[in-house]
Z-matrix of the N, CA and C atoms (Angstrom, degrees):
N
C 1 1.463
C 2 1.518 1 108.99
N 3 1.331 2 117.97 1 125.99
C 4 1.450 3 121.63 2 -176.52
C 5 1.520 4 113.30 3 -96.78
N 6 1.334 5 114.17 4 172.45
C 7 1.461 6 120.15 5 -179.06
C 8 1.521 7 111.52 6 -63.77
N 9 1.340 8 117.25 7 -35.94
C 10 1.461 9 120.02 8 -179.38
C 11 1.522 10 111.07 9 -65.42
N 12 1.318 11 116.73 10 -40.05
C 13 1.468 12 120.87 11 178.23
C 14 1.524 13 110.06 12 -64.24
N 15 1.341 14 116.90 13 -44.94
C 16 1.463 15 121.13 14 179.11
C 17 1.519 16 110.72 15 -61.52
N 18 1.334 17 116.22 16 -41.39
C 19 1.466 18 120.56 17 -179.97
C 20 1.521 19 111.05 18 -64.35
N 21 1.325 20 116.72 19 -42.40
C 22 1.468 21 120.56 20 177.78
C 23 1.521 22 111.54 21 -62.10
N 24 1.337 23 116.87 22 -39.17
C 25 1.467 24 120.73 23 178.86
C 26 1.524 25 111.23 24 -64.44
N 27 1.338 26 116.09 25 -40.41
C 28 1.463 27 120.34 26 179.01
C 29 1.525 28 110.58 27 -63.65
N 30 1.327 29 115.95 28 -48.06
C 31 1.466 30 120.55 29 -177.59
C 32 1.527 31 111.19 30 -63.04
N 33 1.326 32 116.31 31 -40.50
C 34 1.462 33 119.92 32 178.61
C 35 1.527 34 110.45 33 -61.38
N 36 1.341 35 116.55 34 -43.25
C 37 1.464 36 120.58 35 179.88
C 38 1.526 37 111.72 36 -66.00
N 39 1.337 38 116.74 37 -42.87
C 40 1.469 39 120.56 38 -179.15
C 41 1.522 40 110.91 39 -66.60
N 42 1.336 41 117.36 40 -40.39
C 43 1.466 42 120.32 41 177.99
C 44 1.523 43 110.90 42 -59.75
N 45 1.327 44 116.31 43 -40.11
C 46 1.464 45 119.90 44 178.79
C 47 1.525 46 110.60 45 -66.00
N 48 1.315 47 116.34 46 -39.96
C 49 1.460 48 120.66 47 178.64
C 50 1.525 49 110.49 48 -61.99
N 51 1.319 50 116.47 49 -45.84
C 52 1.464 51 120.96 50 -178.95
C 53 1.523 52 111.65 51 -64.16
N 54 1.327 53 116.79 52 -40.60
C 55 1.464 54 120.64 53 -179.60
C 56 1.524 55 111.42 54 -65.62
N 57 1.330 56 116.59 55 -35.85
C 58 1.463 57 120.19 56 -178.82
C 59 1.522 58 112.41 57 -75.62
N 60 1.330 59 116.31 58 -21.18
C 61 1.464 60 119.76 59 -174.22
C 62 1.517 61 113.54 60 -109.64
N 63 1.335 62 117.49 61 9.21
C 64 1.453 63 120.47 62 -173.46
C 65 1.527 64 112.69 63 -62.08
N 66 1.326 65 117.68 64 -27.99
C 67 1.463 66 120.20 65 -178.39
C 68 1.527 67 112.60 66 -91.20
N 69 1.320 68 117.09 67 -1.61
C 70 1.463 69 120.36 68 -176.85
C 71 1.516 70 111.20 69 -104.37
N 72 1.304 71 114.77 70 169.52
C 73 1.464 72 121.06 71 172.87
C 74 1.518 73 105.60 72 -108.37
N 75 1.317 74 114.59 73 87.99
C 76 1.464 75 119.23 74 -168.37
C 77 1.520 76 111.30 75 -144.99
N 78 1.317 77 116.21 76 143.47
C 79 1.459 78 122.71 77 174.87
C 80 1.523 79 109.21 78 -110.17
N 81 1.317 80 115.70 79 133.16
C 82 1.454 81 121.12 80 177.56
C 83 1.523 82 109.97 81 -110.55
N 84 1.315 83 115.33 82 132.84
C 85 1.462 84 121.81 83 172.18
C 86 1.517 85 106.65 84 -107.87
N 87 1.307 86 116.44 85 111.90
C 88 1.463 87 121.84 86 -177.00
C 89 1.521 88 109.25 87 -104.48
N 90 1.319 89 115.84 88 117.79
C 91 1.470 90 120.97 89 178.36
C 92 1.519 91 109.46 90 -92.44
N 93 1.326 92 115.87 91 126.98
C 94 1.463 93 120.84 92 -179.77
C 95 1.529 94 109.87 93 -116.07
N 96 1.329 95 115.01 94 158.50
C 97 1.456 96 120.39 95 -179.99
C 98 1.527 97 110.34 96 -79.41
N 99 1.331 98 115.68 97 -179.84
C 100 1.459 99 120.75 98 -178.84
C 101 1.515 100 113.06 99 135.42
N 102 1.345 101 115.89 100 -2.37
C 103 1.461 102 120.15 101 -176.77
C 104 1.525 103 110.64 102 54.17
N 105 1.335 104 117.51 103 -124.11
C 106 1.464 105 120.68 104 -177.02
C 107 1.530 106 112.75 105 -92.69
N 108 1.305 107 117.20 106 8.61
C 109 1.467 108 122.00 107 -179.45
C 110 1.531 109 109.70 108 -106.33
N 111 1.329 110 116.59 109 126.79
C 112 1.464 111 120.51 110 -175.04
C 113 1.509 112 115.35 111 -91.07
N 114 1.336 113 117.82 112 12.89
C 115 1.465 114 119.97 113 -177.18
C 116 1.525 115 111.98 114 -55.94
N 117 1.329 116 117.83 115 -54.20
C 118 1.462 117 121.06 116 -177.45
C 119 1.528 118 111.50 117 -63.27
N 120 1.320 119 116.46 118 -38.61
C 121 1.465 120 120.03 119 -179.71
C 122 1.525 121 111.03 120 -64.84
N 123 1.331 122 116.97 121 -48.31
C 124 1.463 123 120.27 122 -177.15
C 125 1.520 124 111.58 123 -67.68
N 126 1.321 125 117.02 124 -44.88
C 127 1.461 126 119.88 125 -178.26
C 128 1.530 127 111.59 126 -65.85
N 129 1.314 128 117.51 127 -39.53
C 130 1.462 129 119.96 128 178.89
C 131 1.522 130 110.91 129 -69.63
N 132 1.322 131 116.93 130 -32.39
C 133 1.469 132 120.23 131 176.86
C 134 1.525 133 110.43 132 -66.17
N 135 1.334 134 116.85 133 -42.23
C 136 1.463 135 121.25 134 177.70
C 137 1.526 136 111.02 135 -63.19
N 138 1.335 137 115.96 136 -42.12
C 139 1.469 138 120.52 137 -174.52
C 140 1.522 139 113.09 138 -75.32
N 141 1.325 140 118.16 139 -27.07
C 142 1.459 141 120.83 140 -175.11
C 143 1.528 142 113.27 141 -103.26
N 144 1.326 143 117.06 142 -6.45
C 145 1.455 144 119.38 143 179.40
C 146 1.515 145 113.94 144 79.15
N 147 1.331 146 117.34 145 27.21
C 148 1.467 147 120.67 146 178.36
C 149 1.526 148 109.91 147 -64.68
N 150 1.324 149 116.23 148 142.41
C 151 1.458 150 118.80 149 -179.30
C 152 1.521 151 112.29 150 -88.18
N 153 1.342 152 116.78 151 -9.10
C 154 1.470 153 119.49 152 179.22
C 155 1.517 154 108.76 153 -150.59
N 156 1.333 155 115.23 154 139.54
C 157 1.458 156 120.53 155 174.75
C 158 1.523 157 107.88 156 -134.35
N 159 1.318 158 115.42 157 130.15
C 160 1.456 159 121.13 158 178.20
C 161 1.523 160 108.68 159 -106.48
N 162 1.346 161 115.88 160 127.45
C 163 1.456 162 120.74 161 -179.23
C 164 1.526 163 110.11 162 -131.94
N 165 1.329 164 116.08 163 153.44
C 166 1.450 165 120.35 164 179.17
C 167 1.522 166 111.21 165 -64.29
N 168 1.331 167 117.10 166 -32.91
C 169 1.464 168 120.72 167 -179.05
C 170 1.517 169 112.02 168 -58.90
N 171 1.324 170 116.90 169 -34.58
C 172 1.463 171 121.39 170 -178.97
C 173 1.523 172 112.22 171 -97.48
N 174 1.320 173 115.85 172 -24.37
C 175 1.449 174 119.66 173 -177.18
C 176 1.522 175 112.27 174 77.95
N 177 1.317 176 116.12 175 175.27
C 178 1.464 177 122.21 176 178.36
C 179 1.521 178 108.05 177 -135.62
N 180 1.316 179 117.22 178 127.47
C 181 1.460 180 121.24 179 178.29
C 182 1.525 181 109.99 180 -114.47
N 183 1.303 182 115.22 181 163.75
C 184 1.459 183 119.83 182 177.70
C 185 1.518 184 110.40 183 -62.65
N 186 1.317 185 116.62 184 -35.26
C 187 1.461 186 120.66 185 178.46
C 188 1.531 187 110.71 186 -64.16
N 189 1.339 188 116.83 187 -37.44
C 190 1.473 189 120.75 188 176.16
C 191 1.519 190 110.29 189 -58.73
N 192 1.325 191 116.07 190 -46.24
C 193 1.460 192 121.02 191 -177.01
C 194 1.529 193 111.44 192 -66.51
N 195 1.324 194 115.99 193 -37.14
C 196 1.467 195 120.02 194 178.22
C 197 1.526 196 110.17 195 -64.18
N 198 1.330 197 116.72 196 -47.40
C 199 1.465 198 121.04 197 180.00
C 200 1.526 199 111.25 198 -63.63
N 201 1.342 200 116.65 199 -40.17
C 202 1.463 201 119.61 200 -179.17
C 203 1.520 202 111.06 201 -69.07
N 204 1.322 203 116.81 202 -35.11
C 205 1.464 204 120.34 203 176.71
C 206 1.529 205 110.38 204 -63.40
N 207 1.317 206 116.09 205 -44.83
C 208 1.467 207 120.52 206 179.12
C 209 1.529 208 111.04 207 -63.53
N 210 1.337 209 116.26 208 -38.58
C 211 1.467 210 120.22 209 179.70
C 212 1.526 211 110.75 210 -66.00
N 213 1.330 212 117.10 211 -40.27
C 214 1.461 213 120.65 212 178.70
C 215 1.530 214 111.08 213 -64.32
N 216 1.328 215 116.41 214 -45.19
C 217 1.458 216 120.32 215 -179.80
C 218 1.527 217 110.64 216 -61.24
N 219 1.339 218 115.87 217 -45.63
C 220 1.465 219 120.33 218 178.52
C 221 1.523 220 111.14 219 -61.36
N 222 1.308 221 116.81 220 -43.94
C 223 1.462 222 121.32 221 -178.65
C 224 1.517 223 112.85 222 -61.36
N 225 1.317 224 116.84 223 -47.39
C 226 1.466 225 119.68 224 -179.04
C 227 1.522 226 111.83 225 -69.14
N 228 1.317 227 117.80 226 -31.68
C 229 1.466 228 119.99 227 176.67
C 230 1.522 229 111.01 228 -66.99
N 231 1.338 230 116.62 229 -26.82
C 232 1.463 231 120.86 230 -179.52
C 233 1.534 232 113.01 231 -90.39
N 234 1.329 233 116.42 232 3.01
C 235 1.455 234 118.75 233 176.96
C 236 1.509 235 116.16 234 112.39
N 237 1.308 236 116.56 235 7.92
C 238 1.463 237 119.98 236 178.49
C 239 1.516 238 109.59 237 -60.98
N 240 1.341 239 117.04 238 143.28
C 241 1.464 240 121.09 239 -177.91
C 242 1.518 241 113.07 240 -103.56
N 243 1.333 242 115.97 241 -41.70
C 244 1.467 243 120.38 242 -176.82
C 245 1.518 244 109.26 243 -138.31
N 246 1.322 245 115.53 244 136.66
C 247 1.458 246 120.80 245 174.55
C 248 1.521 247 109.09 246 -110.70
N 249 1.315 248 116.87 247 141.07
C 250 1.458 249 120.66 248 -178.79
C 251 1.521 250 110.69 249 -133.88
N 252 1.324 251 115.00 250 124.59
C 253 1.459 252 122.22 251 178.58
C 254 1.525 253 108.27 252 -126.19
N 255 1.324 254 116.11 253 130.46
C 256 1.466 255 121.50 254 176.52
C 257 1.530 256 108.01 255 -104.90
N 258 1.319 257 115.63 256 130.92
C 259 1.473 258 119.85 257 -179.39
C 260 1.521 259 110.89 258 -127.34
N 261 1.327 260 115.52 259 123.36
C 262 1.461 261 120.20 260 172.61
C 263 1.526 262 109.12 261 -65.94
N 264 1.324 263 117.57 262 138.65
C 265 1.460 264 121.79 263 -172.49
C 266 1.532 265 113.84 264 -56.95
N 267 1.352 266 117.56 265 -28.20
C 268 1.458 267 120.64 266 -179.12
C 269 1.524 268 111.65 267 -111.45
N 270 1.313 269 116.86 268 26.15
C 271 1.466 270 120.48 269 -177.78
C 272 1.526 271 111.57 270 -57.45
N 273 1.317 272 116.13 271 -42.01
C 274 1.462 273 121.18 272 177.96
C 275 1.523 274 108.85 273 -159.73
N 276 1.311 275 115.87 274 133.59
C 277 1.470 276 120.21 275 -175.95
C 278 1.522 277 112.23 276 -69.67
N 279 1.325 278 116.98 277 -35.69
C 280 1.467 279 121.59 278 -176.81
C 281 1.525 280 111.13 279 -85.29
N 282 1.336 281 116.31 280 -49.19
C 283 1.461 282 120.82 281 -178.86
C 284 1.534 283 109.11 282 -84.51
N 285 1.316 284 114.59 283 76.55
C 286 1.461 285 121.89 284 -177.14
C 287 1.529 286 110.93 285 -76.75
N 288 1.319 287 115.69 286 174.72
C 289 1.463 288 120.65 287 177.89
C 290 1.526 289 110.85 288 -61.51
N 291 1.319 290 116.73 289 -43.55
C 292 1.464 291 120.57 290 179.65
C 293 1.529 292 111.14 291 -66.20
N 294 1.338 293 116.79 292 -35.42
C 295 1.471 294 120.21 293 177.13
C 296 1.520 295 110.09 294 -63.72
N 297 1.346 296 115.78 295 -46.53
C 298 1.463 297 119.94 296 -179.86
C 299 1.522 298 111.39 297 -62.57
N 300 1.318 299 116.24 298 -40.70
C 301 1.469 300 120.23 299 178.74
C 302 1.523 301 110.26 300 -59.31
N 303 1.340 302 116.16 301 -47.85
C 304 1.460 303 120.42 302 -178.83
C 305 1.524 304 111.31 303 -63.27
N 306 1.334 305 116.05 304 -40.65
C 307 1.465 306 120.23 305 -179.28
C 308 1.527 307 111.68 306 -64.86
N 309 1.333 308 116.14 307 -51.39
C 310 1.473 309 119.75 308 -178.10
C 311 1.530 310 111.39 309 -64.54
N 312 1.325 311 116.33 310 -36.88
C 313 1.466 312 119.73 311 -179.04
C 314 1.517 313 111.13 312 -67.82
N 315 1.329 314 116.00 313 -40.53
C 316 1.466 315 120.31 314 179.94
C 317 1.526 316 110.53 315 -66.09
N 318 1.328 317 116.63 316 -45.98
C 319 1.460 318 120.23 317 -177.79
C 320 1.529 319 112.14 318 -74.86
N 321 1.333 320 116.80 319 -27.96
C 322 1.466 321 120.08 320 179.85
C 323 1.507 322 113.26 321 -72.62
N 324 1.335 323 116.74 322 -22.78
C 325 1.454 324 120.83 323 178.17
C 326 1.518 325 112.23 324 54.07
N 327 1.345 326 116.18 325 -128.21
C 328 1.458 327 120.52 326 178.88
C 329 1.535 328 112.29 327 -94.22
N 330 1.348 329 116.18 328 10.88
C 331 1.465 330 120.07 329 -179.71
C 332 1.526 331 110.67 330 -80.20
N 333 1.342 332 116.45 331 -40.14
C 334 1.462 333 120.36 332 178.14
C 335 1.525 334 109.91 333 -157.08
N 336 1.322 335 115.48 334 154.10
C 337 1.462 336 122.33 335 175.21
C 338 1.522 337 109.22 336 -95.50
N 339 1.317 338 116.15 337 165.27
C 340 1.461 339 121.49 338 179.02
C 341 1.520 340 109.81 339 -132.27
N 342 1.300 341 116.11 340 134.97
C 343 1.463 342 122.28 341 175.64
C 344 1.526 343 108.39 342 -130.09
N 345 1.306 344 115.41 343 148.77
C 346 1.456 345 119.81 344 175.83
C 347 1.527 346 109.92 345 -114.84
N 348 1.316 347 115.44 346 147.24
C 349 1.460 348 121.24 347 178.38
C 350 1.525 349 107.35 348 -136.72
N 351 1.319 350 116.25 349 117.92
C 352 1.458 351 121.53 350 -179.85
C 353 1.523 352 108.11 351 -104.80
N 354 1.323 353 115.43 352 110.12
C 355 1.466 354 119.77 353 -174.16
C 356 1.523 355 112.05 354 -66.88
N 357 1.333 356 116.80 355 -35.11
C 358 1.460 357 120.40 356 176.27
C 359 1.516 358 113.44 357 51.52
N 360 1.325 359 115.57 358 -137.09
C 361 1.455 360 120.55 359 -175.41
C 362 1.523 361 113.07 360 -77.61
N 363 1.342 362 117.55 361 -1.30
C 364 1.459 363 119.33 362 172.92
C 365 1.528 364 110.13 363 -61.66
N 366 1.352 365 116.07 364 -27.51
C 367 1.455 366 119.99 365 177.33
C 368 1.524 367 111.94 366 -63.61
N 369 1.327 368 115.89 367 -28.75
C 370 1.457 369 120.09 368 -173.82
C 371 1.522 370 112.63 369 -94.29
N 372 1.310 371 117.12 370 -1.90
C 373 1.454 372 120.28 371 -177.93
C 374 1.516 373 112.34 372 -93.55
N 375 1.332 374 115.02 373 178.86
C 376 1.456 375 120.26 374 177.38
C 377 1.517 376 112.79 375 84.36
N 378 1.310 377 115.26 376 179.36
C 379 1.463 378 121.48 377 -179.22
C 380 1.524 379 110.37 378 -83.22
N 381 1.326 380 117.31 379 145.46
C 382 1.467 381 120.31 380 177.73
C 383 1.527 382 110.86 381 -60.84
N 384 1.325 383 116.14 382 145.46
C 385 1.467 384 120.60 383 177.99
C 386 1.526 385 109.67 384 -69.64
N 387 1.341 386 117.85 385 158.56
C 388 1.469 387 120.16 386 176.91
C 389 1.523 388 112.68 387 -54.10
N 390 1.338 389 116.65 388 -39.72
C 391 1.467 390 120.00 389 -179.78
C 392 1.528 391 110.66 390 -60.26
N 393 1.334 392 116.86 391 -46.23
C 394 1.462 393 119.83 392 -178.80
C 395 1.527 394 112.19 393 -67.73
N 396 1.313 395 117.16 394 -34.36
C 397 1.462 396 120.30 395 178.26
C 398 1.526 397 110.79 396 -65.16
N 399 1.326 398 115.69 397 -45.17
C 400 1.462 399 119.88 398 -179.56
C 401 1.528 400 110.51 399 -68.15
N 402 1.339 401 116.60 400 -40.41
C 403 1.458 402 120.21 401 179.44
C 404 1.530 403 110.83 402 -62.69
N 405 1.325 404 116.78 403 -41.57
C 406 1.461 405 120.47 404 179.19
C 407 1.531 406 111.07 405 -61.12
N 408 1.323 407 116.54 406 -39.83
C 409 1.463 408 120.90 407 178.36
C 410 1.524 409 110.84 408 -65.61
N 411 1.324 410 116.19 409 -43.07
C 412 1.470 411 120.48 410 179.00
C 413 1.529 412 111.02 411 -62.82
N 414 1.324 413 116.94 412 -43.76
C 415 1.462 414 120.51 413 -179.54
C 416 1.527 415 111.10 414 -64.30
N 417 1.339 416 115.95 415 -42.85
C 418 1.464 417 119.87 416 -179.23
C 419 1.526 418 111.03 417 -62.49
N 420 1.334 419 116.75 418 -43.51
C 421 1.466 420 120.64 419 -179.81
C 422 1.525 421 110.88 420 -63.11
N 423 1.333 422 116.99 421 -43.01
C 424 1.456 423 120.92 422 179.11
C 425 1.531 424 110.95 423 -64.15
N 426 1.319 425 116.39 424 -38.75
C 427 1.463 426 120.50 425 -178.41
C 428 1.526 427 111.50 426 -66.04
N 429 1.311 428 116.45 427 -40.80
C 430 1.475 429 119.95 428 179.17
C 431 1.522 430 110.17 429 -61.75
N 432 1.340 431 116.37 430 -44.60
C 433 1.460 432 119.88 431 178.49
C 434 1.528 433 111.27 432 -64.30
N 435 1.321 434 116.03 433 -39.81
C 436 1.464 435 120.95 434 -179.91
C 437 1.523 436 111.01 435 -63.85
N 438 1.339 437 117.19 436 -44.17
C 439 1.462 438 121.19 437 179.59
C 440 1.526 439 111.10 438 -63.12
N 441 1.326 440 116.41 439 -39.57
C 442 1.463 441 119.97 440 178.95
C 443 1.527 442 110.58 441 -62.66
N 444 1.327 443 116.70 442 -38.46
C 445 1.462 444 120.86 443 178.77
C 446 1.527 445 111.35 444 -68.39
N 447 1.323 446 116.34 445 -40.84
C 448 1.458 447 120.21 446 -176.15
C 449 1.529 448 112.60 447 -72.01
N 450 1.315 449 116.59 448 -30.50
C 451 1.470 450 120.03 449 178.43
C 452 1.522 451 110.05 450 -61.72
N 453 1.314 452 116.31 451 -37.35
C 454 1.458 453 121.79 452 -178.04
C 455 1.530 454 113.18 453 -87.94
N 456 1.325 455 116.40 454 -7.34
C 457 1.464 456 120.16 455 -177.92
C 458 1.527 457 111.36 456 -82.05
N 459 1.335 458 118.44 457 138.73
C 460 1.474 459 121.09 458 177.57
C 461 1.530 460 112.05 459 -67.29
N 462 1.330 461 117.13 460 -24.81
C 463 1.463 462 121.82 461 178.00
C 464 1.536 463 108.77 462 -129.86
N 465 1.325 464 117.25 463 79.25
C 466 1.470 465 120.60 464 -177.89
C 467 1.527 466 112.12 465 -61.61
N 468 1.320 467 115.12 466 146.70
C 469 1.460 468 121.70 467 -176.59
C 470 1.530 469 110.50 468 -111.66
N 471 1.308 470 115.49 469 141.48
C 472 1.461 471 120.70 470 172.94
C 473 1.523 472 107.59 471 -94.93
N 474 1.329 473 116.79 472 135.57
C 475 1.459 474 119.44 473 -175.10
C 476 1.517 475 111.19 474 -149.58
N 477 1.323 476 115.09 475 164.29
C 478 1.463 477 122.24 476 172.81
C 479 1.526 478 107.04 477 -115.20
N 480 1.305 479 116.61 478 152.80
C 481 1.458 480 120.96 479 -177.84
C 482 1.527 481 110.01 480 -118.06
N 483 1.310 482 115.19 481 147.73
C 484 1.455 483 119.50 482 178.18
C 485 1.511 484 110.57 483 -179.31
N 486 1.324 485 116.01 484 -177.91
C 487 1.459 486 120.92 485 177.86
C 488 1.527 487 109.78 486 -91.42
N 489 1.310 488 116.06 487 127.53
C 490 1.458 489 122.25 488 176.57
C 491 1.525 490 107.58 489 -126.35
N 492 1.333 491 115.85 490 115.23
C 493 1.472 492 121.51 491 -176.73
C 494 1.522 493 111.60 492 52.93
N 495 1.317 494 115.77 493 41.08
C 496 1.455 495 121.42 494 175.76
C 497 1.514 496 114.92 495 83.63
N 498 1.329 497 117.99 496 -2.73
C 499 1.449 498 121.58 497 -179.60
C 500 1.527 499 110.72 498 -114.07
N 501 1.340 500 115.66 499 144.08
C 502 1.456 501 120.20 500 176.49
C 503 1.524 502 108.43 501 -76.95
N 504 1.331 503 116.17 502 120.46
C 505 1.460 504 120.21 503 -176.73
C 506 1.528 505 110.83 504 -137.73
N 507 1.335 506 114.15 505 158.60
C 508 1.457 507 121.37 506 173.23
C 509 1.524 508 108.67 507 -100.98
N 510 1.335 509 115.56 508 140.41
C 511 1.462 510 121.68 509 176.99
C 512 1.514 511 108.30 510 -121.51
N 513 1.312 512 115.91 511 127.40
C 514 1.458 513 121.09 512 179.46
C 515 1.527 514 109.42 513 -54.07
N 516 1.308 515 115.89 514 132.86
C 517 1.462 516 120.69 515 -176.96
C 518 1.526 517 111.83 516 -59.16
N 519 1.327 518 116.46 517 -27.82
C 520 1.467 519 120.03 518 -179.99
C 521 1.523 520 112.36 519 -70.58
N 522 1.336 521 116.64 520 -17.09
C 523 1.471 522 120.36 521 -179.68
C 524 1.527 523 113.36 522 -91.74
N 525 1.332 524 115.80 523 -9.80
C 526 1.466 525 119.27 524 -175.15
C 527 1.517 526 111.76 525 -61.06
N 528 1.342 527 117.61 526 -44.19
C 529 1.464 528 120.58 527 -178.51
C 530 1.522 529 111.93 528 -62.06
N 531 1.337 530 116.56 529 -28.71
C 532 1.458 531 121.09 530 178.62
C 533 1.529 532 111.65 531 -73.26
N 534 1.321 533 116.60 532 -30.18
C 535 1.460 534 121.85 533 -176.11
C 536 1.530 535 113.19 534 -94.00
N 537 1.329 536 117.21 535 -16.11
C 538 1.464 537 121.23 536 -171.46
C 539 1.518 538 112.65 537 -105.60
N 540 1.309 539 115.50 538 137.65
C 541 1.460 540 122.00 539 170.15
C 542 1.521 541 106.58 540 -84.69
N 543 1.315 542 115.87 541 97.88
C 544 1.465 543 120.25 542 -172.92
C 545 1.528 544 112.86 543 -64.51
N 546 1.319 545 116.84 544 -33.77
C 547 1.461 546 119.87 545 -177.55
C 548 1.523 547 111.75 546 -62.20
N 549 1.335 548 116.19 547 -40.51
C 550 1.461 549 120.19 548 -175.94
C 551 1.526 550 113.39 549 -110.85
N 552 1.328 551 117.66 550 0.70
C 553 1.457 552 120.60 551 175.29
C 554 1.510 553 114.11 552 61.93
N 555 1.332 554 116.15 553 41.84
C 556 1.459 555 121.25 554 179.32
C 557 1.525 556 108.74 555 -141.84
N 558 1.335 557 117.92 556 160.85
C 559 1.468 558 119.69 557 179.58
C 560 1.530 559 111.25 558 -63.79
N 561 1.319 560 115.51 559 147.99
C 562 1.465 561 118.54 560 175.57
C 563 1.523 562 110.20 561 -67.57
N 564 1.327 563 115.90 562 -37.39
C 565 1.455 564 121.49 563 177.22
C 566 1.517 565 108.42 564 -105.29
N 567 1.320 566 116.79 565 110.58
C 568 1.459 567 121.87 566 -179.06
C 569 1.529 568 108.36 567 -107.59
N 570 1.311 569 116.49 568 104.31
C 571 1.465 570 120.43 569 -174.99
C 572 1.522 571 112.59 570 -61.80
N 573 1.327 572 116.45 571 -30.42
C 574 1.463 573 119.46 572 -176.58
C 575 1.528 574 112.79 573 -68.14
N 576 1.332 575 117.59 574 -19.66
C 577 1.454 576 119.47 575 178.95
C 578 1.531 577 111.25 576 -68.05
N 579 1.336 578 117.04 577 -18.50
C 580 1.469 579 119.90 578 175.31
C 581 1.529 580 111.32 579 -67.13
N 582 1.343 581 116.68 580 -17.42
C 583 1.461 582 121.36 581 179.46
C 584 1.528 583 112.05 582 -86.86
N 585 1.322 584 117.02 583 -5.59
C 586 1.472 585 120.33 584 -177.29
C 587 1.525 586 112.60 585 -57.24
N 588 1.341 587 119.59 586 -43.89
C 589 1.476 588 119.19 587 178.67
C 590 1.525 589 113.11 588 -60.17
N 591 1.331 590 116.73 589 -31.94
C 592 1.465 591 120.07 590 179.00
C 593 1.519 592 110.25 591 -65.77
N 594 1.341 593 115.69 592 -42.53
C 595 1.470 594 120.30 593 179.11
C 596 1.526 595 110.67 594 -61.31
N 597 1.329 596 116.71 595 -39.07
C 598 1.461 597 120.33 596 179.61
C 599 1.528 598 111.34 597 -68.50
N 600 1.338 599 115.65 598 -36.83
C 601 1.464 600 119.94 599 -179.68
C 602 1.524 601 111.75 600 -68.41
N 603 1.334 602 115.64 601 -41.69
C 604 1.463 603 119.69 602 -177.61
C 605 1.520 604 112.88 603 -76.81
N 606 1.332 605 117.24 604 -22.46
C 607 1.467 606 120.64 605 -178.93
C 608 1.524 607 109.56 606 -62.62
N 609 1.333 608 114.87 607 135.64
C 610 1.458 609 120.62 608 -178.43
C 611 1.524 610 107.46 609 -128.12
N 612 1.334 611 116.30 610 104.48
C 613 1.460 612 119.74 611 -176.04
C 614 1.515 613 113.62 612 -80.01
N 615 1.344 614 116.20 613 -18.22
C 616 1.467 615 118.90 614 -178.51
C 617 1.515 616 110.02 615 -155.81
N 618 1.339 617 117.42 616 148.65
C 619 1.466 618 120.40 617 175.29
C 620 1.524 619 110.52 618 -61.77
N 621 1.320 620 115.55 619 148.04
C 622 1.454 621 120.27 620 179.05
C 623 1.524 622 110.71 621 -101.80
N 624 1.302 623 115.81 622 143.49
C 625 1.451 624 120.44 623 179.88
C 626 1.517 625 109.93 624 -95.85
N 627 1.333 626 116.02 625 130.93
C 628 1.459 627 120.41 626 179.14
C 629 1.531 628 108.46 627 -141.71
N 630 1.312 629 116.06 628 124.12
C 631 1.467 630 121.58 629 -179.60
C 632 1.528 631 111.96 630 56.33
N 633 1.336 632 114.89 631 38.84
C 634 1.450 633 119.08 632 176.00
C 635 1.512 634 115.26 633 79.74
N 636 1.335 635 119.69 634 4.17
C 637 1.457 636 121.24 635 178.44
C 638 1.520 637 109.91 636 -122.76
N 639 1.314 638 114.28 637 153.65
C 640 1.457 639 119.27 638 178.84
C 641 1.512 640 109.14 639 -78.62
N 642 1.338 641 116.08 640 131.07
C 643 1.461 642 120.94 641 -178.83
C 644 1.522 643 109.80 642 -130.84
N 645 1.308 644 116.17 643 138.03
C 646 1.450 645 121.36 644 174.88
C 647 1.519 646 108.08 645 -113.78
N 648 1.319 647 116.21 646 176.85
C 649 1.463 648 120.01 647 177.17
C 650 1.523 649 111.21 648 -60.45
N 651 1.348 650 116.93 649 -26.94
C 652 1.463 651 120.74 650 -179.69
C 653 1.521 652 111.82 651 -61.13
N 654 1.344 653 116.48 652 -28.18
C 655 1.452 654 120.81 653 -176.00
C 656 1.521 655 112.85 654 -80.83
N 657 1.319 656 116.35 655 -12.58
C 658 1.455 657 119.40 656 -175.36
C 659 1.522 658 110.66 657 -88.42
N 660 1.320 659 118.78 658 139.19
C 661 1.466 660 122.23 659 -178.51
C 662 1.520 661 111.33 660 -57.54
N 663 1.322 662 115.57 661 136.67
C 664 1.452 663 120.39 662 175.19
C 665 1.511 664 114.80 663 91.15
N 666 1.338 665 117.29 664 -3.95
C 667 1.448 666 119.95 665 179.24
C 668 1.514 667 110.64 666 -101.93
N 669 1.352 668 118.40 667 137.09
C 670 1.465 669 121.25 668 -179.49
C 671 1.516 670 110.99 669 -69.66
N 672 1.316 671 115.63 670 154.43
C 673 1.457 672 120.69 671 178.09
C 674 1.507 673 110.35 672 -67.22
N 675 1.315 674 117.36 673 134.82
C 676 1.460 675 121.85 674 179.31
C 677 1.508 676 108.61 675 -144.47
N 678 1.316 677 116.14 676 149.32
C 679 1.459 678 120.19 677 179.71
C 680 1.506 679 111.86 678 -91.97
N 681 1.330 680 115.88 679 -1.35
C 682 1.459 681 118.63 680 -179.19
C 683 1.510 682 109.81 681 -92.70
């Protein structure tokens, strides 16, 4: 099961959650897998229009939770219908998904309800996406050719295969320790973290008022329809 398949499963689940809650005043905290790597959390937040994403790379502080609570309260008072928060499963050991749910629900009072959804192994189920199927075929073909070359080589090389800057490449096994954060089992250089500012820019914690009417990002030309 590849990352693309897991991401598609997350987005499908979140879309269903949003559609079912569009008529309510409710915030959902969706916990996604990924261990100490925030790739799935950040990408799913971008794709679903979540206004907040918690990742282990950034950590979670009490001040973050206070500010997010205030933003949720302000948003719902201004007419917000649904709140969506994506949380990486290892974002913080103390501030768990259940802790956040209890905190937001207590502070939200009768302004909004809070529900949590833990995707768990649902991310790993289902059929592989077309992208993952094609990628698996490409990797297998490259590996067979690589093994044939190494068998005939006087000094065979051990390597790992993967996508690097969109291209299928081999990386010498001796270089893996240099590229990997062994403590957290993730790359030292995570290209997807460059997209973090985009997620913050697109996040909309509250409807905006323009000419005396409530306006959300959905009302602006060029923005996709969203229930958040």
